[in-house]
N, C-alpha and C positions, 0 to 999 in steps of 0.2 A: 504494500500500500504506500510506503514511503517513496518508492520509485515512481509510482503512478502520480502521486501528488506533485513530486518534483518535476516530472515530465510535463504535467499539466501547467505548473508554474512557468516553465520555460515556454510552453506554447502560448500562454497568456502574455508573457513578456514580448514574444515575437509579434503576436497580433496587436498588442498595444503599440509597439513601435511602428507597425505598418499603418495603423490608424493615425498615429501621431505624425508620421511622415506626411500624409495627405493633409491633415489638419494644419501642419506647419506650413505647407505650401499655401494654403488659404490664408493663414495668419500673416505670413511674410509678404505675400502678394498684396493683400489689403493694406498692411502696414506701410509698404513702400508707396502705394498709391496715395495713402493719406498724408505721408510726410513729403512726398515729392510733387504731387499734383494738386492736392487739396490744401497743402501747407499747414497741416495740423501739427501741434506740438507733439513730440514723440510719446509722451505719456498718454495724451488723449488718443492718439492713433493706436497705441497699444490696447487701450480699453476697448475700442471699437473692433479692432481686428481680432482680438482674443475672444470677444463675445460671440462673433459670428462662428469662429472655429469651434468654440465650446459647444454650441448647439449640435453640430454634427458629431462631435466627440462623445457626447452623452449617449446619443442613440446607438451609434455603432459599437462603442465599448460595452454598453449595457447588454446588448443582445449577442454580439459576435465574440468579443474578447472575454467577457466574464460570464457568459451563458445565462443571463437572467431571462426569465420568461414572464409573460403577462405585462401589465402596465406598470410603470414606475409609480411610486407613491410620493407624497409630499416630502416626507422625511428623507427619502433617498435623494430627491432633487435638491433639497437644502444642503445635504452633506456634499453632493457633487459640486454645487455652487461654492460651498465653503472651501473645498480643496482647490478648485480652479481659481477662485479669487486669491487664495494664498499664493498659488503658483504665479498668477498674473502679477500680483504686487511684488513678488520676489524678482520677476523679470524687470519690472519698472525700476525697482530699487537698484538691482545689479547693473542694468543698462546705464542708469545714471552714474553709478560709481565707476563703471568701466570707461564710460565715454567722457563725462563731465569732470570727474574728480581725478581718476587715475590715468586718463588719456591712453587707454590700452592700444588704441590705433597707432600710437607712436612706436610701441614695442613691435606690433605687427609690421609696420613699415620698415623698421630697422632690420627685422628678420628677412623681409622681402628684398631689401637692398643687399644684405649680406649674401643672399642666395642668387644675386645677379638679376633680379626681376626689375623691370621698369614699371610694374604696376604699383600703385600707391592707394592705400585705403583712405579715402578722403570723403568728406561730406556725408551724404546719405549711405554710401557703401560702408563707411566707418561705423555709422550707427548700426547698420545691419550686422556687421561683424561683432560688435559689442552685444547686440541682442542675441546673437547666436551663442556666444559664450555664456550669457546669462540663462539661456534656455536649457542648458545642460542641467542646471540645478533644478529648474522647475519640472523637468522630465521625471526626476526622482520623486519629487513631491507628488506629482500626479499619479505615477504608477503605484507607489506604495499606499498612498491615500485612497485611491480607487479600489485597489485589490483588497486591502485589509480593513477598510472602514465603509466605503460606499457600497461596493458590490460583494461583500464578503460571503454572502449566502449563495453565490453562483455556483458554477460548474466545479465539482469537487473530484470527479473521476474522469477518466479518459473518454471523452465523447467527441465526435466530430460533427460540426454543423454543416 
């Protein structure tokens, strides 16, 4: 049974990453549009882009990743929103730290120059790189929060959807 649960945990992690990849494309695409064309502040753009991606994430992760059946209930949705808001605010805070305080793009540019690249992370691209670094932390918050708190009653044995 331990192997089965571990195997299921790996399958859930892989599915979560697949869903996350597509939600990240939505999030980053909208974020880029909001900061580049709509000229929203990066924190406001983050709230809007994450909110759209979050809707798809709830539905796909609930049914496909964590194997819940039936309709979601209010408590589950509140838990999901809590985890996702925590993750979103961690991205906002870390993006601010990486870009505005620590200027992480300078480190990236130094590494690119050392590698002989003519590319430089500037402007909106630099913000996207800092957001990507911040997103690594939110990925962990999201997966473990959803697995062990939001959808903990889901698929426990090896089943294939």
